[in-house]
C-alpha positions in Angstrom: 13.7 6.5 -4.1 15.2 8.1 -1.0 18.5 6.9 0.5 16.7 5.3 3.4 14.3 3.4 1.1 17.2 2.2 -1.1 19.0 1.0 2.0 15.9 -0.9 3.1 15.4 -2.4 -0.3 19.0 -3.6 -0.3 18.9 -5.1 3.2 15.4 -6.7 3.5 14.9 -10.2 2.2 14.0 -10.4 -1.5 11.6 -13.3 -1.9 7.9 -14.0 -1.5 8.2 -16.5 1.4 8.3 -16.1 5.2 11.2 -13.7 4.8 8.9 -11.4 2.7 6.5 -11.4 5.6 9.4 -10.0 7.7 9.9 -7.2 5.2 6.2 -6.3 5.3 6.3 -6.2 9.1 9.3 -3.9 9.1 7.7 -1.5 6.6 4.4 -1.4 8.6 6.2 -0.8 11.9 8.0 2.1 10.3 4.7 3.6 9.1 3.1 3.0 12.5 6.0 4.6 14.3 6.0 7.6 12.0 2.3 8.2 12.5 2.4 7.3 16.2 0.6 4.2 17.4 -1.7 6.3 19.6 -2.8 8.4 16.6 -3.0 5.6 14.0 -6.4 4.5 12.8 -6.0 1.7 10.3 -8.1 0.5 7.4 -6.7 -2.9 6.2 -8.2 -3.5 2.8 -6.7 -7.0 2.4 -6.8 -8.2 6.0 -6.6 -11.9 5.3 -6.1 -14.2 8.3 -4.6 -11.3 10.4 -0.8 -11.7 10.3 -0.2 -8.0 9.9 -2.8 -7.2 12.5 -1.1 -9.5 15.0 2.4 -8.3 14.2 1.8 -4.6 13.9 -1.7 -3.1 13.5 -3.0 -4.5 16.9 -0.8 -1.7 18.5 -2.7 1.1 16.6 -5.3 3.2 18.3 -8.0 1.6 16.1 -8.2 -1.0 13.3 -10.8 -2.1 10.8 -10.1 -4.9 8.4 -11.8 -6.0 5.2 -11.7 -9.4 3.4 -14.1 -11.4 1.2 -13.5 -14.4 3.5 -14.8 -14.5 7.1 -12.2 -15.2 9.8 -13.4 -16.2 13.3 -11.3 -13.9 15.5 -11.6 -10.7 17.5 -10.8 -8.2 14.7 -13.4 -5.7 13.7 -13.8 -6.3 9.9 -16.0 -6.1 6.9 -16.6 -9.3 5.0 -17.0 -7.9 1.5 -15.3 -6.6 -1.5 -13.0 -3.9 -0.4 -13.7 -1.6 -3.3 -17.4 -1.7 -2.6 -16.7 -1.0 1.1 -14.4 1.9 0.4 -17.0 3.5 -1.9 -19.7 3.1 0.8 -18.2 4.1 4.1 -16.8 7.3 5.5 -13.0 7.1 5.0 -12.3 10.2 7.1 -11.8 8.4 10.4 -8.8 6.4 9.0 -5.3 7.9 8.6 -3.5 4.6 7.6 -4.5 2.5 4.7 -3.0 -0.9 4.1 -3.4 -2.3 0.5 -1.6 -5.6 0.6 -2.8 -6.8 -2.8 -1.3 -9.9 -4.5 -1.8 -8.2 -7.9 -2.6 -4.5 -8.2 -3.6 -2.2 -5.3 -4.2 0.7 -7.5 -8.0 0.6 -7.9 -8.2 0.9 -4.1 -5.7 3.8 -4.3 -7.9 5.6 -6.9 -10.9 5.3 -4.5 -8.7 6.6 -1.7 -7.6 9.6 -3.8 -11.2 10.4 -4.7 -12.8 9.9 -1.3 -10.3 10.8 1.4 -9.3 14.5 1.3 -6.5 15.5 3.6 -6.5 18.5 5.9 -3.7 21.0 6.1 -0.8 19.6 8.1 -2.2 16.1 8.3 0.2 13.1 8.4 -1.1 10.1 6.5 0.2 6.5 6.0 -0.3 4.3 3.0 1.1 0.8 2.6 1.1 -0.9 -0.9 2.0 -4.3 -2.2 2.3 -4.3 -6.0 2.5 -7.7 -7.8 2.2 -6.7 -11.4 5.7 -7.8 -12.5 4.6 -10.5 -14.8 2.0 -8.4 -16.6 4.4 -5.4 -16.9 7.0 -7.6 -18.5 4.4 -8.4 -21.1 3.9 -4.6 -21.6 0.6 -4.2 -19.8 -0.6 -3.0 -16.4 -4.0 -2.4 -14.6 -6.1 0.5 -15.8 -6.1 1.9 -12.3 -2.3 2.0 -12.2 -2.2 3.6 -15.6 -4.5 6.3 -14.4 -2.5 7.0 -11.2 0.8 7.0 -13.1 -0.6 9.0 -16.0 0.4 6.5 -18.6 -1.2 4.1 -21.1 -2.2 0.7 -19.8 -0.3 -1.0 -22.6 3.2 0.3 -23.3 6.2 -1.4 -24.9 9.2 -1.8 -22.6 7.1 -1.4 -19.5 8.8 -4.3 -17.7 12.2 -2.7 -17.9 10.9 0.6 -16.6 8.7 -0.9 -13.8 10.5 0.7 -10.9 10.5 4.1 -12.7 6.8 3.8 -13.3 6.1 2.8 -9.7 8.1 5.9 -8.6 6.0 8.0 -10.9 2.7 6.5 -9.6 3.8 7.0 -6.0 4.8 10.6 -6.7 1.5 11.3 -8.4 -0.4 9.6 -5.5 1.0 12.3 -3.3 0.3 15.1 -5.8 -3.3 13.9 -6.4 -3.9 13.9 -2.6 -2.4 17.4 -2.3 0.5 16.1 -0.2 4.2 15.6 -0.3 5.9 12.2 0.3 7.8 12.7 3.5 9.0 9.2 4.0 9.2 6.1 1.9 10.3 2.5 2.6 10.5 -0.2 0.0 11.5 -3.9 -0.3 11.5 -6.1 -3.4 10.4 -9.7 -3.9 12.7 -11.7 -6.1 10.7 -14.3 -7.9 7.4 -14.6 -9.8 5.6 -11.3 -9.9 8.6 -9.6 -8.1 6.5 -8.0 -5.5 7.1 -4.4 -4.5 6.4 -3.7 -0.8 6.1 0.1 -0.2 5.3 2.2 2.9 4.6 5.9 2.6 4.1 8.8 4.9 2.3 11.8 3.3 2.1 15.2 4.8 -0.6 17.6 3.4 
């Protein structure tokens, strides 16, 4: 974790309530500012009722959401399973992907790695919410996370090493996409699944 991400993790609220929403907004604004709003084309895989769109992504050059539930608003969105959508559509038009999963966002990350090659010099944004704290304390994680991190899905002591394993997965995400992690911001939820909120800027 960079000094900046450590500072953010220490100063942003550490719970899964409205204060966590503020942390998510700060991270997304950082990603949007780093890409440049006029250059940002966002795919929001867990779009929900549109809080992040209203707070941040509405300022992007373009936005497409995805959610299994239909919301009657002005957003352009797919009403479908996001993994099926990501496997079916052209991902090339998007340079910011928001994976605000309650549990594991790593199946979506695997699809991104497989289907969205980067061009030389391209700047690319990824936002992740990881809520696997409870499972990892029991020594297990999602198969997709294990594949990205290069570990077994069941591993003794996983809970104690969670932050190290997430760092490993983030690093390998960059490597698998042929890019370096230029910027990283992170905040932690305190209770329950101890959510991890992460924003990344990759440069190919």
